[in-house]
N, C-alpha and C positions, 0 to 999 in steps of 0.2 A: 506496501501500501504505498504511495507516495503521496502526498497531498502538500500545497501551495502556501505559505505563509507570508508574513510582513518580513519588508527589507527584502527582498527575492527568495529567503531562505525553502529548500524542499523540505520535510519530513520524511522521511525514510522507515515503514514495520511491518517485520515479516508477520504481526498479527493485528487485528483490527482494534484502532485509538479512536477516540472521540478528542476530540485537539478545539480549545476555547481560547479566545489569544484578544489581546487588551489593544485597545488606541495606540497603546505607546509598542507593545511589540512583543509583553510579556505571554506566555504562552501559560497552558496547564492542562498538558496530556495523561490523558486515563487511558488504562486499559479496559478495551468493549468488551467485559465478562456481569455475568446477572448472578453469579452462584453467593459472593458473596457482597452484592452493593456497589460501592463505587471507591475500589481501593486508595490509599494515597495516591496526589498525583505527581511526575512530572513536573516539572518548573522552570525553565527557562527562559532569562530575559537577553530578547534578542535588541541588535544594532545593526546597522548596517554594514559596522565592520566586526562585529562580537556574536555569541552566543557562549552566555553563563548559565551555566547549571545551577538554579537557587537551591533545588532539593531531586535529590533520587531519591524512589521507595524502593523499600527491598524487592521489589517485581521485578525491577530491570537487572540487569546481568552487565552490562554495558552502554554508556551513550558515544558516537566517532564524532565530532566535528571535522570537516574538511575545508578545506582551502575555496572547493566548488560551492558555499554556501548552501550544503549538505549534513546534515543531522540524520543517523542513521544509529536507532534502537534497537539493541539486542536483548527479549525479554527472556523471563529464566525460562527454562523447560519446565520444573516443578514450581511455581508459585507459592507455592500452601503445601510445604512439608511437614503435616502436624504428627510423621513418628516419631517418636524420644528415644535416645540408645541407651538414657540412665535413667532413673527413677531420683524423679527429686523431691518428694515425699516419702517417709518411712515412718512404720504406725508403732510408739513404742510400747502400744497396750499387751 
């Protein structure tokens, strides 16, 4: 999925996303998933010359910012790993 955003930037995402944009170029990018409601967004502050990652949620594996005004988002393959490897509660009775 490729989406054009402000200042001539393009956002590439392998998964479906929802992008909200302010007039000055700030972006909030949400992974489009309905199972758990809205997860925390990826926040990016855009200008004509820069892309600053303001907040990166745990759902994002990495963000690449390219000189050709491209932002490539790679999402975690298993965003909600709910299994525990060690017990965190022990009954003392």
